N, C-alpha and C positions, 0 to 999 in steps of 0.2 A: 401465315396463320398465327393468331394470337395465342400466347401461353395461358391456358385456362387452369393450370394446376394451382393448388393452394400454396401460398408462400410458406416456407419452412418456419417453424416456430423458433424464436431465438433461444439460444442456450442460456438459461437464467444464471447458471454457474459462471459462464464467461462474463456476463454483464456484471456480476458481483465482483469478480476478480478485477475487471476493468475499473469499476468504481473505486475499489480499495486502492489499486495502483495509482489511479488518477489523483485521489486525495493525498496519498503519501508523496507523490511527485510534486504536487502543488505546495504542500507544507515544506518540503525540502528546498524547492526552488525559492520560495518566499524567504525562508530563513537564510539562504545563501545569497540572496539578491541576484539570482540567475533567471534567465528566461525559461529554461527547462532543465530537468535532471533526468538522464537516461536510467532505465530500469536497473541495469547491471553496473552502473558506475559506482566506484568506491567513494563514498561521501567524504571520507577523511582526505582522500587525494583531491577532492574538489574544494577543500578548504574548511571543513567542519572542525571547529575547536571544541573544547569541553563545554563552554557556555552555549554554543550553537547546538551541540548534541542534546543538551538538556532541553533547550527550546523545542527541538524537533520531536523528541520522544514524549514530551509533555503535551504538545499539540496533537500528536497522533492519539494519545490516550484520551484527550478531551473530545476529539472528533469521532474516534472509532471505538472508544471504550476498551482498548487493549493496551497493556503495558508491554512495550517492545524494547526495554532497556537492554536485557541480556542479548537479544538478537542484534541490536544495533552495535554493541561492542564486539560481538563475535563475528558478524558479517555485515558491515555497514553499507548495505545496498537497499534500494527501494524494493527490489525483487525479494530479498530475504525478509524484510519487514512485512511485505504483502503476504507472504506465505505464513508468517507467524500470526498475523491478524486473522487470516482465513482459517488456520488450524484452531485458534482460540474460539472463533465464531462458530465453527462446526462443532467443537466440543460443547459449547454452551447450548447449541441447538439440540444435540443428541441427549444431553443430560436433562433437558427440560421436557422430554417426551414421555 
């Protein structure tokens, strides 16, 4: 018997998290010349030096509009920078309502 239920609506918040994470992972991977960068990998241990760090945070700000310098130096992971971008984006959204 075919399934006639309506498909579940996608969680928009999950899609946004995924988009932000994917963008930051791409930026980090390109800057480090790696195929991919895991969400929880310490970018310093993957080989980020000071010039690469500047390149990464600058590109994130250009593409996502959020300054993640403090987050990068406190917790240099894609996961932490994703959370910082999402917090800043959520704060901007609530302050403009």
